[in-house]
N, C-alpha and C positions, 0 to 999 in steps of 0.2 A: 501807744506804750515812749520810751524815752527811747534817752538817747543821749553818750557820753559826752564830753567832752568834745567842739569839731577841730583837729588839729591843727585847720586849714583856716584861721584865723586872720589870714593876707587877707581870701578873697571872699569872706563868711562864707566859701562854702559850697559843695558845688547847688545843694537846693534852695540856697538863695540868687545865687545866678539864672537860675531857670522856675522861679515861681514870682512870683506878683501881690503888693501885698491887699487884707482883704478889708481891714481896719483892726480892733482894737476893742481886745477885752480885758476885764479888769488890769486894763496898761500892757498889754500881755499880743502882743504882733500876731496879727493869722495873718499866716498866705496860704497861699494857691499853687501849686504846682505846673506845670504846664502838662504837667500829662495825664493830669487833672480832668482835661477834657475832653481826652480819649473816653472815659467810665460815663460824661455825660454824654457819649454821641454815642454809646449802648445803649442807655438808657432811655434815649426818643427814638433810637431805632427799634427798640423791644416793645417802647411805650406803642407805638404807633405800627404794631402788628398786627398782624389778625385778632390776634388773643394777647391785644395791650393795651392796657386802662385811660388810654392819651398818654398826648405828648404833653400838653399841662399839671392832669395827678402825677403820669412819671416822673416830670422834674421834680414840682413840688416834691414830691417823698423824698426824690433825692437828698435835696434841702433841706429834710427833716432829720431824716438818716443822718445827714452828715454835721447837722447841728447838735446831736446825741455824742459825737467824738467827742465835738469841741466842747465835750460837758465834760467829760474822758478826761481826755486830755489839760484844759482847767484845771481841773482838780489833784492832779500832779504835779499844775503847776503851782497851783496855791500852796499844798502842804509842804510841795518842795522848798519855794522860798521862805517861810515858816523858817522851816531846819535847816536855813545854808544855803542853799540848790539860789543857783542866780541862772537865769531864765533868757534865753535871748531869745522865744517865740514859737509859734506851734508852726509846721508844714500840713495844710493837709494831699494827699494822696490819694489813688486812687485804691491802694488797698486797704485807707484807712493816715490816723493823726500822726501825729512824730512832732513830741514837747524837747525841741532840742537847747541843748542846757549849757551855759558857760564854764559851768564849776555844778557838779556835782554834790550834794550831804557828806561832813566828812565824816559821818559813825554810822557806820552797817543799819541800827538801830531804825536811823531818819529816814536811809536811800529804803529799807523794807515799805516802814510808812507811805512814802512816796507812792514807790512803786507801785502800792495798793487800792490808793488811794482813790487812781481809775475806775478798775474793777468796782469798789466799794458802790462810788457815783453813778454807773451801770447797775450792776442794779439793783442798787436804789430807784432810778428812775423806770426799768423794768416789769421794777414791786409793784411803784404805782401805778404807774401805767392798767398793770391786770389787776387792782382792787378800786381804780374809778374803770375798767372796764365789766367786772360785776356786778359792783351797783349800777349800772343803765342796761342792764342787763346785757350785753353785746360778747358773744361766744372765741374763748380764745383758741378750741379746739375746731377745725384742725389747724392744723400752723401753716399757715398760708403768707406766707412776705413779701406777695406780685400783689394782691390783687384784693385780700384781707382788711379788716374793718380799724381806720389807723388804730386806734389805738389797742387791738390785739396785733398787732404786728411793733406798735412800741414797744411792747412787752414782751415779747417775743427776741425783738434784732439787739436790744440793751440783755436783754439776761445770755442770749449768743455771745456777745460782744464782748460781757464781763466773762462767762465760761472759757473764747478762744485763751484771753490775754491773759487767763491763770496757769495755763500749760507750761512746765518748766523751758520752755523753750527762751534761751538767751537772743535777742535784746528784751522779748515780752513782759507781761508783768512779771507775770510767774515769774522768769528764767531771772528776773532780776531779783525778784524776793528772793528765790532759790541762792543765791549767790552771793546776798546780807545773808544769808542764815550761816554758810559756809565763810564769809567772813568775817564773822565770829570770833570763827574757831581755829580759821588756818595762815587769813591773812589774806590778802587785796588780791591778789598774783595768784598765788594757787584758786582761790573761787572762781575769778573771773574764769582763768583755765577753765577749768572745770565747768561751770554754769555756758560756755561755748562750746564746751565739747555736745554736753546735752542738751544745748538746743542744734546743735547743727543733726543727732542723730534724730530727733522731734523732727526736724526738718524733711529729712531722706524721708520718715513715713510720712508724711505727710504730701511727702510730692506723688511714694509709690500710692499710698491712697487715692490723690485728685486726680490719675490715668485711669481711676476701675469706677471715679464719681464728681469731678466737676474740677472744671481745668481750672478754675479759679484758685480748691485748691494747694491746684501745681503749680504758678503763678504765686502764691503765698507764702509757700514752703520752700522757692524758690530765693525769694525774697529775704526769710529766716537766716536762709542757709548762708546769703554772702551779707547781712545784715551781725549774723555771731560774729563771721572772719573777720570784718572790721573793726568792728568795736571792739573784739579782744585786741585784735592787734595795738589801736589809740588807747584802751584801755591799758592795757604792759606799758606804751612806749609813755603814758602820761607818769605810773606809778615809778618809773626807773627814770624819770627823768627829775623828781618832784625833790625841790631843796640842792637840784645841780644846779649852781649860778654859773655866769660868765667865763668867769675866772678861774674857774673847776679843772676847763675844759681848755683853754684859751689851749692856743702850741706857741710855739715860738716868740717869742716876746724880743721887739725889736727897741732897737734906739727911743729911748724920749721924746715924744715930737710933735706941738699942736694939733689939735682937730685945726685943718682949716675952715671956716666958715662956710666957704662956698663945696666941702664934699661933693663929689661928684659922685656916689657912694654913701649907703645908710649906716652908720658906724655906732657900732654894740657898748653897752654901757658895762663893763666890770660885773656891775652889781647886780646885771640884771639876772631873771630864772630862763636857762636855757632855753624854757618848751618856750617862753614867749615870743621867741626871735627866731626860735626853729623855723616857721616859714619863711620870714627876711633871708636867713641864711642857704634854705635850698634853691631862694631864689634869683642868689646874687651867680656874681660871672661865677665859673669856677668853683662857685659857693663858701666863695670865704669873705667875714666882712674884718674886717679892722677893729680893736677892744681897744675903749677906753678909757683912763679910772682920772676924772677930775679935766679932763679935757686932752692930755694926754696918749698919747697912740702906747700903752702897752706888751700887745699881742698882735693877735688872728687867732678867731675860731672860722674851724673848717666845721665843716659837714661829716667828710669822713673821718674826723674826731667823734664826734655825735653820733655815728654810728657804731665805730667801736666802740666807746662806753656801752652803748644799749647790747652792740652784740654780746662781753661781757656780764653785764647784766642778767642779760639771758640763758650764758654760760652757768653762771655761779647757780638763779634757780634753780636750771638742770643738776647741777651734781647736789647744791642741799633737796633736791627731790628725790635725790635718787641715792 
């Protein structure tokens, strides 16, 4: 799956604070979240049990499995970069991978292509493994993702990865493709809200089914539900602040005064986009930072004024929709 631009740029986001670098592939940093080791422990425990395949085999399969996940995410990133996206990194989580972006492609058709690239890559891997398995006489049925032959498992796990990510559950790839289609006709804000709503509905169905089928489905459904809500909020904030500069929202201009070289706090440039300075503003004492134009203090930007702007935009969007 991919992720919209992270609003917490000043701290590089929670996923970076709780992850460590694994390396780079095609120039893209690969990071592993600390929670991933819970999955390693579960695999180790299951592999050494009475019906396990052995510790080395179990952990080797985990490595192969997440290598497929990395290929899936790299496909997103490569296509996205070719279409204007700026990729920060790929983070591996217990439930899969996440491509984190500084900027999404600007056109809906480009976002559609980027979202579709991951499932297509997984589909190609799965079909290729299935063809090789058939050529060497390896049976693909019955499906056994735990102890089956490596080629058969590679085939089915990649086909399942492609199918799962095509669910119309934002922020999964299918949900992003759904949003891109809606955005061509109804605009990004409407498309994001509708895609997130559908994503939450699908997540609730997954959670309900998980109680009957498998606890992992419950965990994944919960992740999809909260991720859809978080990304909806972040994306709508991004859209509402697009093109808004600090000078547009700065408050109570004060008498011009030169900015001291050793100013104790950060001074914003009046021509900055508000979204770029939002993390610093939220973390500033009282949620207020001075604004300068050519080294002269011309006002101050307050977090409350930004919040008011976002609220006004939201109310206008609701009024337009009604």
